[in-house]
BADRENNU-326147 format. One record per residue (C-alpha): residue in three letters; x, y, z. Coordinates in steps of 0.05 Angstrom, whole numbers, plus 5000, padded with zeros to 4 digits. Each point is the difference from the previous one (the first is absolute). Layout:
ALAXYZ...
//
This chain:
MET658077124943ASN507050025031ALA504150655006ASP504249894937ASN494049844956ARG496250605029LYS505850474983GLY500249724930GLU492650084991LEU500150725024ALA505850154954ASP496249724941LEU493950425019LYS504350635004THR503049874931GLN493349874968LEU496850625031ARG505950434976GLN499149744929LEU492650165001ALA500750705028GLY498050514947SER498449454950ARG493750114957ALA500349354962ALA493749604989GLY498349535057VAL504850335049GLU494350175048ASP498249275007VAL507249825016LYS500450565052ARG493749735032GLU503049315009LEU506450295029TYR496250475046LYS495749425025LYS506249605016VAL503050595039ILE493650115039SER499349265016TYR507249995027MET498550625041THR493649695027ILE503649385027GLY505350425035ILE505749994950ASP503850674998VAL499350274930SER501950725017GLY506149924955LEU495350064940PHE497450685021SER503550404945GLU497949524946MET492849985023VAL499750764999MET503150034930CYS494749524974SER494350415030ALA499350444939THR493949644973SER492650124989ASP498249305022LEU495750075064VAL501749315027LEU507550144994LYS499050675034LYS496449675058MET505549485010CYS505450534995TYR496550445052LEU499249415046TYR507449844995VAL502150735010GLY495550095060SER502749375033TYR507450194996ALA499950765003LYS499650045076VAL505349475010HIS504650314948PRO498650755002ASP506150144957LEU496949604943ALA493250345010LEU502850644969LEU500549634934THR492549934997ILE498150735009ASN500650214928PHE495849454969LEU494850035056GLN499250754992LYS499449914925ASP494749475010CYS496150475046ARG498950434937ASP497949424956ASP493650054959ASP497349355030PRO496850175068MET501449295024ILE507550094988ARG499850695032GLY496749715062LEU504649405005ALA506150434991LEU497850495053ARG498549445048SER506949704989LEU503350675007CYS496650125067SER501649295022LEU507650104995ARG499850295070VAL507050284996LYS500850665037ASN505250274953LEU495249954942VAL494350405031GLU501350614956TYR498349574939LEU493249805029VAL497050695011GLY499050204927PRO496849344976LEU495649985061ARG497450714989THR498649834927GLY496849345018LEU495150335049LYS497650444942ASP499849444948ASN493649944961ASN499949245011GLY497049735064TYR504949435007VAL506050464998ARG496950455053THR498549395042VAL507349794998ALA502350725013ALA495750055063MET503449405031GLY506650264974VAL499250615045LEU499549545059LYS506349634979LEU503550664992TYR497950205070HIS503049365029ILE506550144964ALA500550755013PRO494250315040SER502650714991ALA500349944924CYS492849765000THR497350575042ASP504450554971ASN497249854931ASP492850055026PHE498349294977PRO495149905059ALA496250624977THR499649724930LEU497349345027LYS494650385038GLY497650324936LEU499749334965LEU496449695060ILE494050454990HIS499950144926ASP503249424962PRO494849624958ASP503749335007ALA497949635063GLN506549615005VAL504050654998VAL495750265058ALA501249365039ASN507550034991CYS500150745020LEU496149835062SER504749435018ALA506250424989LEU497450615038GLN497849575058GLU506949705008ILE503750654989TYR495950405050THR500249435051LEU507549994998GLU500550765000ALA495150075058ALA504749615045SER504950585000SER495950604976GLU493850305030ALA498850384936ALA499649344962LEU495149745052LYS495550614987GLU500849914925ARG497949275006GLU493750185039LEU498250544951LEU501249554941PHE495249465023GLY494550485018ARG492950024973PRO501450214927VAL504949434988ILE495949495037TYR493850174960ALA503750014935LEU502649305014LEU493349735023ASN496450264939ARG504849604956ILE500549385044LYS497149534947GLU505350224949PHE505849755043THR503149314999GLU499049565060TRP506850195028ALA498550744991GLN493149935032CYS503349705062LEU504850595001VAL494450514994LEU495849655053ASP505950005048VAL500650754992VAL492450095009SER500249605065LYS504550535030TYR495550584979VAL495850345055PRO493250214973ALA497350675020ASP493349725023PRO495949354999ASN496750194935GLU506849994966SER501549325029PHE493549724971ASP501450324932ILE506849654998MET496949345020ASN494750094946VAL505450084947LEU503849395025GLU494049545011ASP501049604936ARG507449885018LEU497549505052GLN497749554943HIS506850034965ALA503049334980ASN506850195028SER500649865075ALA505250565009VAL495150524974VAL494449735044LEU504450015063ALA502550704984THR492850244992ILE498049685065LYS505650365035VAL497350674974PHE493049845025LEU502649795068GLN504350625008LEU494550484977THR495149725052ILE504749855058SER497050555043MET492749844981ALA498449365037ASP493149884970VAL502350114929HIS506349605014GLN495649415017GLN496450064934VAL506650014964TYR501749345033GLU493549714976ARG501150264930ILE507149744992LYS498449305024ALA497449754933PRO506150224958LEU504849715050LEU496449345006THR499749954924LEU507550124994ILE502049455050SER496449484958SER503350204934GLY507050074976SER506449675025SER501349765070GLU505050565011GLN494850524981SER494849665045TYR504950035058ALA501350744990VAL492650164997LEU498649535059SER505250375041HIS496350654990LEU493349685012HIS502949695064LEU501850705024LEU492950244989VAL497049375031MET504250105063ARG497450725005ALA492749844987PRO498749245006MET492450105008LEU499450274929PHE503249374971SER496849485045SER494749814948ASP505349914946TYR504049465036LYS499049494945HIS504550424954PHE505749835048TYR499349254994CYS506449684975ARG500149684932TYR504049374987SER504450364950ASP501750585046PRO507350035020SER501549945075TYR501350745010VAL493150174972LYS496749465042LYS503450265063LEU497450714988LYS493049754985ILE500049615065GLU501850635038MET494350374967LEU495049455016THR502250065073ALA499150754999VAL492950004971ALA497449435044ASN494150185044GLU494049665031SER496249974934ASN505349674958MET504949665047TYR497249294990GLU500850044925ILE507050305007VAL502249485051THR497349444957GLU504150264941LEU506250085043SER499249305026GLU500549754929TYR506750344993ALA502549625061ALA500649394955ASN504150394949VAL506449674974ASP503650665013VAL502149965073ALA500750765006ILE492950114976THR497449475047ARG503350355058GLU497250674979ALA493049724994ILE500249695069ARG502650655030ALA494550384965VAL494749555030GLY503050125069ARG500250764989ILE492750004980ALA498349605063LEU503750495044GLN496650624970LEU492849755000TYR495249785055ASP496149424969VAL505649484993ASN496249345006ALA501249764929ILE507050304998VAL502349605061ASP497349374968ARG504050154937LEU506450115039LEU499249365038GLN498849634935PHE506850244976LEU503249595057GLU497049384970MET503550104933GLU506449695029LYS504750464963ASP505650265042TYR499850724974VAL492450035005THR500249745072ALA505550495018GLU496250624975THR493549765030LEU502949895069VAL502650715002LEU493250274980VAL496249565050LYS504450275055ASP498350724981LEU492749814994LEU499849715070ARG503250625028LYS494350424972TYR494449495006PRO501549555060GLN492949734998TRP502149584940SER505349645040HIS496149355009ASP498849894925CYS507050214981ILE503749605052ALA496249374981VAL503050044930VAL506850275019GLY500949425048ASN500149534941VAL505950364967SER506449605006SER505650425029ASN504949644955THR496950304938VAL500850715025GLN506950264981GLU499450754989PRO501950425061LYS493850444999ALA495549404994LYS503749645056SER499350615045ALA492650044985LEU498949265016ILE504150055064TRP496150625021MET493449634992LEU502649405038GLY501950445058GLU494050464998TYR494849444994SER503749445035HIS494049885046ASP495949814938MET505349604964LEU501349345036ASP506649854965ALA502850715005PRO505349805053TYR502649444957VAL500350414937LEU503750565036GLU504749495031GLY502049794929PHE501650724983VAL504250085064GLU503949374983GLY501750294932TRP502450665031ALA507249914977GLU497949894927GLU495350614999ASP503350584964SER494550525009ALA500550455062GLU492650174989VAL498149275009ARG504449905062LEU497150625034GLU492949794984LEU501549315027LEU502350275067SER493650415006ALA495649424980VAL503249515049SER499350525056LYS492550084984LEU499349244999PHE503249955069PHE494950465032LYS494249634967ARG502449285007PRO505649995052PRO500849255011GLU500949844927SER504550584983GLN504950085058LYS505449604967ILE498750324932LEU500850705030GLY506449805034ALA502949724936ALA497950624961LEU503250475051ALA506349595001ALA500450014925GLY498850744999ILE505550145050ALA504949574961ASP497950314933ALA505950254960HIS495950554969GLN500950505056GLY504850545022VAL500550615045GLU500850464941VAL493849744966ALA496050045065GLU502250735009CYS497750174930VAL493249705015ILE499050285070ASN503650674994PRO500650214927PRO501850714978LYS493650405003GLN497450504951ALA493850435002VAL494349694962SER497450544954VAL496549584948PHE495749395015ALA498949454949ASP492750154985THR501350754992GLN505949894954SER496049514958SER494450514992GLU504850544978ILE503449544950LYS493349794971ASP498150734990ARG506750144968ILE499149424952PHE493050254983ASP502950684982GLU504649634951PHE494349624967ASN501749744930SER507349895015LEU504749455022SER498750205072VAL493349644996VAL503149374971TYR505850005050ARG495450225057GLU505250515021PRO500550764992SER504750204945PHE505350275048MET501149305025PHE502449734933LEU502350604960ASP506850335002LYS499650725025GLU502150294933HIS494049674966ARG494650245047GLY495050534980ALA500650725021TYR494249935048ASP501949345031TYR500950055075SER506649745024GLU500549405045ASP506650265026PRO499250385066ALA506050434981ALA496150274941VAL495650365050SER504950165054LEU495150445036VAL497849425043SER502749335020ALA493849644979PRO500649324967ALA499249994925ASP493649605005LEU496450605030VAL501150444939LEU493350034966PRO498250174928SER496350654998GLN494249724961SER498849355039LEU493249895031GLU498249455048ALA494449604969ASN496449415031ASP493249694998ASN497250485050ASP501550644964LEU500349754928LEU493449624996LEU492950235011SER495149615041ALA494349664963SER495050525023GLU504650574979LYS500849694932GLU492549944991GLU498950725022SER505550254954ARG497649644938GLY495450344950THR497849934929ALA502050394939SER496150634984ASN496749674940GLY497549415041SER504449484966TYR505049585037VAL507050275001PRO505849665039ASP502050365063PHE507050134975LEU497750354937THR495250485033TYR500850465059GLU495150555013SER497950475055SER493749805036SER496950674982ALA498650224928PRO502249564942ARG506450214966SER501749984927PRO505749554977SER507050235014PRO503250384942PRO505749694961LEU506950085029GLN501750504945VAL494850475029VAL502349895071ALA506950224980ASN497350704989ARG497750085072ASN503250595035SER505149735048SER507550035007ILE504649424984GLY501149555058SER494150255040ALA497749545056PRO493649855039VAL498150465056ALA502949765066ARG495949785058ALA501750305067THR496949475045THR498349274995ALA492750175004GLY500650234928ARG502949374971THR498349914927SER497449305011GLN494850275048ALA497950544951VAL499449494944SER496249495042ALA494950545015LEU498250034926GLY495849524960ILE504549584956ASP497349954930ASP504750304949LEU507349865016LEU503650284940GLY496650654985LEU497350425056ASN500350645039LEU502349825070THR501050525053PHE503949825062SER497550345063PRO505249905053GLY497750015071GLY503450415054PRO502350714996SER501250314932LEU507350214995SER502450474946LEU506549614989LYS499249414953LEU504949424998ASN502249564942SER497549285006LYS506249704967PRO506150445013ALA506449754966LEU506050085046ASP505949525003PRO504449905063ALA506050374971THR495950624985PHE496749975068GLN506849975034ARG502750584958LYS494050435014TRP500249845074GLY507250245003GLN498650644961LEU493350255026PRO499450385066ILE494949795053ALA493650374983LEU495749775059THR500949625065MET494049715037ASP499149635066HIS493749584997SER496849665060PHE495449404989PHE498649795072GLY493949555003GLN499849934923PRO500949344960LEU506950224979ALA502449885071ALA498649264991LEU504349934937SER504049365002GLY503350024932PRO500950504943GLN495649674947PRO493150255023LEU502450725002LEU503549944933ARG493649754967HIS495950545034MET504750564978GLN500049734929GLU492450034999ASN501050745016LEU504950074941ILE506150045046HIS505049464980CYS505549675039MET507250014975ALA502949625060SER498149785069GLY503149655060GLY500149895075GLN495749595047VAL495350125058PRO500050515030GLN504250424952PHE498950034925LYS503350434946PHE496850164934PHE501950394938PHE494050214959PHE499150404936ALA494350314962GLN499350464940LYS495550594985VAL495349854943GLU501450304931SER507150165021PRO505350004944PRO503949345000GLY505149965055THR497050575040GLY494550125051PHE502549465048PHE499149975076LEU505049585039VAL498449785071GLU503949705057CYS495449725053LEU502649745067LEU494349645035ASN500149775073THR494149575021SER502049995074THR499550765005ALA494550044947SER503750554963ALA503050124931ASN505350494978VAL499150214927LYS504950374956ILE497650234932LYS504250254942ALA496850274937ASP501850244930ASP494850545010THR500550245072SER493950464992VAL495349405004ALA503849605052SER495150195055LYS494149764958PHE503549344989GLY501449985075ASP492550045012ILE498849424952PHE505449585033ARG497350155070SER493049834976ALA502449344972LEU503449815066THR493850195039SER495349594956PHE504249365006SER496249395022LEU502249285012ALA493249744976
//
């Protein structure tokens, strides 16, 4: 449609709409429908039909629901772009908010709140207040989200009219589950945004999502839609139970959610289970064993996109506890119909779970993928075989498989295999005779990729005494020096020719001379480049690759059931700052200007290092910890957990638990020393009834009257503000001469040790011998935002001394916290 025709068409539409406005003739509604459909279709394809605004509003006086919906869609699309026209809609929208039909009331209220014009805020307050009290659940559902829209337009108008308080009441008492879900969503977002600038809002948020609300939501979990269940489960995952019994009661209630057909609900439930048991190593292991079946079921059903999302989460768990998944390796076999991104992830997981008992089957499967028509998958499969060979001891069959790849006579297969054979020979030089015999048959003319060329040249130089034609092959590479574009290949060639000269001088003298001459005449050189290589600007190394990787993995685990797992990056690496949660720790060093530590050293307060050693029980420990149900029948480990003493009756329903006497937001009793770790207390018990038991934790070490919160919530901005406001309550000089702390070579072991003692790190920096740490802790059962202890610790390993400054919200207990902090430093061990 050209411009002239378009103008004519819009003029005709305007005329027809004007003629129909106010008409009550028979059949007029059908004519309006056709005109409205045409207007909406134009709007959908990008044609500006805002010139029909007045006519569309005039024709809105109808009882036809379809016409109403189209009119509301049109108004909502153009109101924000043309706020002057939006005023025309107020009267008819307010009138529709009082309509007898609840569907029209809800649609009108939704459209009214969607105008998002600040000048019209005064017209929203009345209909919203009425909508929140409406006797129809759909209208209340719309009104709850309308409060959130109002907050985004004018926060002060929302809070001044006490809409958040109204939503709180509906959250607990409304009979409609969807209303409750919308109230929860709106309150979460409102308090999250408010908490960024108001400490009172932060306290209000913590009080809101305390025990009464959590229990009310859990008791109605089956009434919610799938989306609402995910929302509720996300809130529950942040809740800190008062004791282990409460954790097991919550897991009891959510047990059947693991069998839900929706993968989002299953993943959200798994996150709750993992968070509830993060500090109980033995129980945490049982959770892993319990969640395997639901996850493995999900990856074999549904779309490829769903399988990839579930596989990404399963991959995270596999990397943390590969032993638990080693017997399930066949679930990770690639199907012919799998897209390449799913195959790639499955290959990674096969590599991770490979061990002595299953490696031959896995390598055989991966070898089949080496013949795949997808070159990228072929490369991944070959690399996976190489990684398995490098991480295991019995590599006989694996070496044979790799050497068979060289006989496939495919350039990309040969290239990947040569690189892996080189790495294999560096770790297992005893295999050189077998490998060199096959590598010697590879034609150098078929090797074109730089990494593969470098690998072949390295082997020619390293094993030139076993390869008769090595001098002649290297001579060919030297003659092609000028055509070689890769600096990596040229450097490797110089090294290989030099090795050859010392092993076979007569044959290689001329070759070495030619190589050196070519290197001297090489155009790829310069004084500036050499200076950058030999004398680059130097910076202190505060984070090493393996440490950083471990921290990032822990951070991703804390963000389970989010895009962080799919992207394999913490959220701060791909989210804009304004979209991060209130408790996200900033990656910007300026956000915590107290130290000059790199961002990578900022740790989440709830992270916990987990590996095979501390996560998994040995076989004998498992046997000792297993028991049978009190009635003698078989019960799965995950469903029963019981003290090894007298049998215990089943755990009461969650409704009963909600009546226990404890304050909102209460937390487990802190442990003063590592000798009292929860995992040790649990492992001392007989494991028989996981989800309903009386567990008592008996921490070792001295009993201190001050108890610390296991999961204090303190963001960097609040830490910095408190540090500037509070006076120094206590200063300590601590000597650790002859203790393990004097041998500290990096911050991570101390950070993990202090976290085990419920003292969390906000930031850290420095290098041997001087380190600087900022720690924080919170007194248990403190009101939200209070009861914090802030610590600056300057540690010098050369003098075996530490200077500690402590600031506290409550200075009367600063000395008691000082004793706990000193005890934690003293009990540090590198073991």
